[in-house]
N, C-alpha and C positions, 0 to 999 in steps of 0.2 A: 220822899223820893227826890233824888238829885239828878242832874244832867251831866253828860260828858260830851265833848266835841268829837266830831267825825269829819274827816276830810274826803271830799269827792275828787278822786284823781283825775277825772275828766275835766274838771273845772279849775283845778289848782295850777297856777303858773309859777311855782317856786323855781322850776328849772330855768326860768327866764330872769330870775333875780328878785322876785317879789319878796317872799319870806317875811312879810309883815307880821303874820301870826306867830312866827318863831320869835321875833324880836320883842313883841308886845306881851307875850304870855308872862304873867307875873310869877308863875311857878316854874322854877328852873328845871330844864330837861323834860318838859312835858310835851312840847311840840318840837319835833326834830326833823331834820332833812334825811329822807331815806336815800342812802348812797346809791342804791340800785335804780330807783325810779326817778330820783331827783325831785320828788314831791314831798310835801309836808306830811308827817304822820303824827298821830296823837298817841302818847303812852297813856292809855285809858286809866290805869290805877292811880296815876299822878294828877289827872285832871280834876279840878275843883268845881267846874261848871260855872265859872264867873261870866262867860259869854263875851269876854273882851276879844278873843280871836275872831269870833263871828262878826263883831262890829268892825274890826279893821279889814276884814275880808268882804265887806259889803259890796264892793265893785264887782267881784267875780262870784260871790255867793258859793264858794267852794266848801264852806264849813256849815254843818248842821249840828244842832244840839239834840241829843237823844236821851231819854230817861234811862235810869238804871234801876233794875228791880232790887229793892232793898233787902229782900230775903236771899236771893241767889247771887246778887252782884253782877248779873249779866246785863249787857246793854240791850235795850229793846229797840232794835232798828225799825224804823217806820212808826215808832210810838210818838205820841205828841209830847213834846218837852214841857216840863213844868216851868215855874217861874225861875229865872236865873238867880243864882246866889249872888248877893251883894258881896263886894270884896271883904267886908268885915265878917260876914257869915262864912265865907269860904275859908278864911284863915283864922277862925276863932279857936283853933286847937283841935 
């Protein structure tokens, strides 16, 4: 089982210029700025679950990691996240 990031719009302050999660995500075009809400959004199929976005957002705690069901590929919102993938694991091909 692996994890993906999820952004809580109530806590996200990207519209104020934060955007650290977007800048620090090692996977291109995974965390983007939603033009409508001016909040960060995660493109779930691209997320490798490395947890770096959650670390850089620790002041506002707007990012939560949720597990993905390995058989259906659906995010289990409210599920307990497993261990974060190390960058080597996340990018091992």
